[in-house]
C-alpha positions as CSV (number, residue, x, y, z in Angstrom):
1,X,-8.0,3.0,18.3
2,X,-6.0,5.3,16.0
3,X,-5.9,2.7,13.2
4,X,-9.5,1.9,12.3
5,X,-10.4,-1.3,10.4
6,X,-13.8,-1.6,8.8
7,X,-15.3,-4.2,6.4
8,X,-17.8,-3.4,3.5
9,X,-19.5,-5.2,0.7
10,X,-20.0,-8.5,2.5
11,X,-16.5,-8.3,3.9
12,X,-14.8,-8.2,0.5
13,X,-13.7,-4.6,0.8
14,X,-11.7,-3.3,3.8
15,X,-11.3,0.3,4.8
16,X,-8.2,1.1,6.9
17,X,-8.1,4.6,8.3
18,X,-5.2,6.3,10.1
19,X,-6.9,8.4,12.7
20,X,-4.2,10.2,14.6
21,X,-5.0,13.8,13.6
22,X,-3.4,15.3,16.7
23,X,0.0,13.9,15.4
24,X,-0.7,14.7,11.7
25,X,-1.3,11.0,11.2
26,X,2.3,10.1,12.0
27,X,3.2,6.8,13.5
28,X,5.1,5.9,16.7
29,X,6.1,2.3,17.5
30,X,2.6,1.4,18.9
31,X,0.8,2.7,15.8
32,X,3.2,1.2,13.4
33,X,2.4,-2.1,15.1
34,X,-1.4,-1.5,14.8
35,X,-1.1,-0.7,11.2
36,X,1.0,-3.7,10.5
37,X,-1.6,-5.8,12.3
38,X,-4.3,-4.4,10.1
39,X,-2.4,-5.4,7.0
40,X,-1.9,-8.9,8.4
41,X,-5.6,-9.1,9.2
42,X,-6.5,-8.1,5.7
43,X,-3.9,-10.5,4.2
44,X,-5.1,-13.5,6.2
45,X,-8.9,-13.0,5.8
46,X,-10.1,-15.1,2.9
47,X,-13.3,-13.0,2.6
48,X,-11.3,-9.7,2.2
49,X,-10.4,-9.1,-1.4
50,X,-9.5,-5.5,-1.7
51,X,-8.3,-2.9,0.8
52,X,-8.5,0.9,0.8
53,X,-6.3,3.0,3.1
54,X,-6.8,6.7,3.9
55,X,-6.3,9.2,6.7
56,X,-8.4,11.7,8.6
57,X,-8.4,15.5,8.3
58,X,-6.0,17.0,5.8
59,X,-3.3,14.3,6.1
60,X,-2.9,10.9,4.6
61,X,0.2,9.9,6.6
62,X,3.3,11.7,7.5
63,X,5.3,8.6,8.4
64,X,7.3,8.1,11.5
65,X,6.7,10.4,14.5
66,X,9.7,12.7,14.5
67,X,9.3,13.6,18.2
68,X,8.7,10.1,19.6
69,X,9.8,7.4,17.2
70,X,12.8,8.7,15.2
71,X,14.9,9.9,18.2
72,X,14.7,6.5,19.7
73,X,15.7,4.8,16.5
74,X,18.5,7.2,15.9
75,X,19.9,6.8,19.4
76,X,19.9,3.0,19.1
77,X,20.9,2.8,15.4
78,X,24.2,1.1,15.9
79,X,22.6,-1.5,18.2
80,X,19.7,-2.0,15.8
81,X,22.2,-2.6,12.9
82,X,24.0,-5.2,15.0
83,X,20.7,-6.9,15.9
84,X,21.1,-6.1,19.6
85,X,17.9,-4.0,19.6
86,X,14.8,-5.4,18.0
87,X,12.0,-3.5,19.8
88,X,11.0,0.1,20.4
89,X,8.7,0.7,23.4
90,X,8.0,-3.0,23.5
91,X,6.9,-3.2,19.8
92,X,8.9,-5.1,17.1
93,X,10.9,-2.8,14.9
94,X,10.0,-4.9,11.9
95,X,6.4,-3.7,12.2
96,X,7.6,-0.3,11.0
97,X,8.6,-1.7,7.7
98,X,5.7,-4.1,7.5
99,X,3.3,-1.1,8.1
100,X,4.7,0.6,5.0
101,X,4.5,-2.6,3.0
102,X,8.3,-2.9,2.5
103,X,9.3,-6.4,1.4
104,X,5.9,-7.8,2.3
105,X,4.2,-10.6,0.3
106,X,0.9,-8.9,-0.1
107,X,-0.8,-10.1,-3.3
108,X,-4.3,-8.7,-2.6
109,X,-4.8,-5.4,-4.3
110,X,-4.6,-2.2,-2.2
111,X,-6.0,1.3,-3.0
112,X,-4.8,4.5,-1.5
113,X,-7.3,7.3,-1.0
114,X,-4.8,10.2,-0.5
115,X,-6.8,12.9,1.3
116,X,-3.9,15.3,2.0
117,X,-0.2,15.3,2.9
118,X,1.4,12.0,2.0
119,X,5.1,12.4,2.9
120,X,8.0,10.5,4.4
121,X,6.7,7.1,5.6
122,X,3.3,7.8,4.0
123,X,5.1,8.1,0.6
124,X,7.1,4.9,1.5
125,X,3.8,3.1,2.0
126,X,2.5,4.4,-1.3
127,X,5.2,2.4,-3.1
128,X,3.5,-0.8,-1.9
129,X,0.0,0.3,-3.0
130,X,-1.4,-0.7,-6.4
131,X,-4.0,2.0,-7.2
132,X,-3.6,5.6,-5.9
133,X,-6.5,8.1,-5.9
134,X,-5.6,11.6,-4.8
135,X,-7.7,14.6,-3.7
136,X,-7.0,17.8,-5.6
137,X,-5.5,19.3,-2.4
138,X,-3.2,16.4,-1.7
139,X,0.5,16.5,-2.0
140,X,3.3,13.9,-1.8
141,X,6.9,14.0,-1.1
142,X,10.1,12.3,0.2
143,X,11.0,14.6,3.0
144,X,13.6,12.6,4.8
145,X,16.6,14.4,3.3
146,X,15.3,17.7,4.8
147,X,15.7,16.2,8.3
148,X,19.0,14.6,7.5
149,X,17.3,11.2,7.3
150,X,17.0,8.4,4.7
151,X,13.9,7.0,3.0
152,X,14.7,3.4,4.0
153,X,11.2,2.1,3.8
154,X,11.4,1.1,0.1
155,X,11.1,4.4,-1.7
156,X,14.6,4.5,-3.2
157,X,14.1,1.0,-4.6
158,X,10.5,1.1,-5.7
159,X,10.0,4.6,-7.0
160,X,12.5,4.4,-9.9
161,X,10.8,1.1,-10.9
162,X,7.3,2.7,-10.9
163,X,7.8,6.1,-12.6
164,X,10.4,7.4,-15.0
165,X,14.0,7.8,-13.7
166,X,14.0,11.7,-14.1
167,X,10.7,12.0,-12.3
168,X,11.9,9.6,-9.5
169,X,15.1,11.6,-9.0
170,X,13.2,14.8,-8.9
171,X,11.1,13.5,-6.1
172,X,13.9,11.8,-4.2
173,X,16.6,14.5,-4.5
174,X,14.7,17.8,-4.1
175,X,12.6,16.6,-1.2
176,X,10.0,19.1,-2.4
177,X,6.2,18.5,-2.0
178,X,4.6,17.2,-5.2
179,X,1.0,18.6,-5.8
180,X,-1.6,16.0,-6.8
181,X,-1.9,17.1,-10.4
182,X,1.9,17.0,-10.8
183,X,2.0,13.5,-9.3
184,X,-0.7,12.5,-11.8
185,X,1.5,13.8,-14.7
186,X,4.4,11.8,-13.3
187,X,2.3,8.6,-13.2
188,X,2.6,8.5,-9.5
189,X,-1.2,8.5,-9.0
190,X,-4.0,7.0,-11.1
191,X,-6.7,9.7,-10.6
192,X,-7.2,13.1,-9.1
193,X,-10.6,14.1,-7.8
194,X,-12.5,16.6,-5.7
195,X,-11.9,16.0,-1.9
196,X,-15.6,15.3,-1.3
197,X,-15.5,12.5,-4.0
198,X,-12.3,10.8,-2.8
199,X,-13.8,7.8,-0.9
200,X,-16.5,7.3,-3.4
201,X,-13.9,7.1,-6.2
202,X,-11.7,4.8,-4.1
203,X,-14.7,2.5,-3.5
204,X,-15.5,2.6,-7.2
205,X,-12.0,1.3,-8.0
206,X,-12.3,-1.3,-5.2
207,X,-15.7,-2.6,-6.5
208,X,-14.4,-2.8,-10.1
209,X,-11.6,-5.0,-8.9
210,X,-13.7,-7.0,-6.5
211,X,-16.1,-8.0,-9.2
212,X,-13.3,-10.1,-10.7
213,X,-12.3,-13.5,-9.5
214,X,-10.1,-12.9,-6.4
215,X,-7.8,-15.9,-7.1
216,X,-7.1,-14.5,-10.6
217,X,-6.6,-11.0,-9.3
218,X,-4.2,-12.1,-6.6
219,X,-2.2,-14.4,-9.0
220,X,-1.9,-11.5,-11.4
221,X,-0.5,-9.2,-8.8
222,X,1.8,-11.9,-7.5
223,X,3.1,-12.6,-11.1
224,X,3.8,-8.9,-11.6
225,X,5.6,-8.3,-8.3
226,X,7.7,-11.5,-8.3
227,X,8.4,-11.1,-12.0
228,X,9.8,-7.6,-11.5
229,X,12.4,-9.0,-9.1
230,X,13.9,-11.6,-11.5
231,X,15.1,-12.0,-15.1
232,X,12.6,-12.7,-17.9
233,X,13.1,-16.4,-18.1
234,X,12.4,-16.9,-14.4
235,X,9.5,-14.5,-14.6
236,X,7.9,-16.6,-17.3
237,X,8.3,-19.6,-15.1
238,X,6.6,-17.9,-12.3
239,X,3.8,-16.8,-14.6
240,X,3.3,-20.4,-15.9
241,X,3.0,-21.8,-12.3
242,X,0.5,-19.1,-11.3
243,X,-1.5,-19.7,-14.6
244,X,-1.8,-23.4,-13.7
245,X,-3.0,-22.5,-10.2
246,X,-5.7,-20.3,-11.6
247,X,-6.8,-22.6,-14.4
248,X,-7.2,-25.5,-12.0
249,X,-9.3,-23.4,-9.5
250,X,-13.0,-23.7,-8.9
251,X,-13.4,-20.1,-10.0
252,X,-11.9,-20.9,-13.4
253,X,-14.9,-23.3,-13.8
254,X,-17.4,-20.8,-12.4
255,X,-16.5,-18.0,-14.7
256,X,-17.2,-19.6,-18.1
257,X,-20.3,-21.4,-16.5
258,X,-21.7,-18.0,-15.3
259,X,-21.0,-16.5,-18.7
260,X,-22.9,-19.3,-20.5
261,X,-25.8,-19.1,-18.1
262,X,-25.9,-15.2,-18.4
263,X,-25.6,-14.6,-14.7
264,X,-23.1,-12.9,-12.4
265,X,-20.4,-15.3,-11.2
266,X,-20.3,-16.6,-7.6
267,X,-16.6,-16.5,-6.8
268,X,-15.3,-18.8,-4.1
269,X,-11.7,-17.6,-4.1
270,X,-10.5,-21.2,-4.5
């Protein structure tokens, strides 16, 4: 299986690995589908609290397979736009956007361990990821304009909301590769580390998050994402409803109880 799914730490941490080295970790219709299924599996598993995604070799993800997937999409673009074509090679087209976390309700935290090239669809997916750790030799970029294509997996919408406008436009319009340290300066990644330390650093981030109450963590992410899409008044309303959900949970009782008893909390995620 070119998309590997592993569980760690009593199932609370999931590691998803794109293992398609012979295609530079690019994705055709089948592998978009498998990656989308991995995200759904993580989303729906109550024991899974944090996910890490990485790639094999010197590549994180180079997005859609330019030799296999893109020509089929381009050839059928008019029919796709009209809703007449909904599948490529028997797999739903919607899986290609789900795989890169575009317009997906995913309130569990996700960490990227960027081990190398993160371009095109890989960069699109990065926009749906909360914490980004990059190896020193990694680079990122929106390469679609170089091939006469368009970054329609969320990058033109999310990137200007996540980093400063001038930095976002530098990335989007030049289509140049952005070295890891430059990406850190832009605020595109949280940390840069030695390649050999990458997964250890990603797991450290995951464990720091997973020690917190999952219901509170997920409600926090939901409040942020939903709040960014509406005006302030509606965002405060969303925050209030989520606050009520958390404060009436079993974990909201367990946290103060564990503190008083001077012991680690036993989170139930409910």
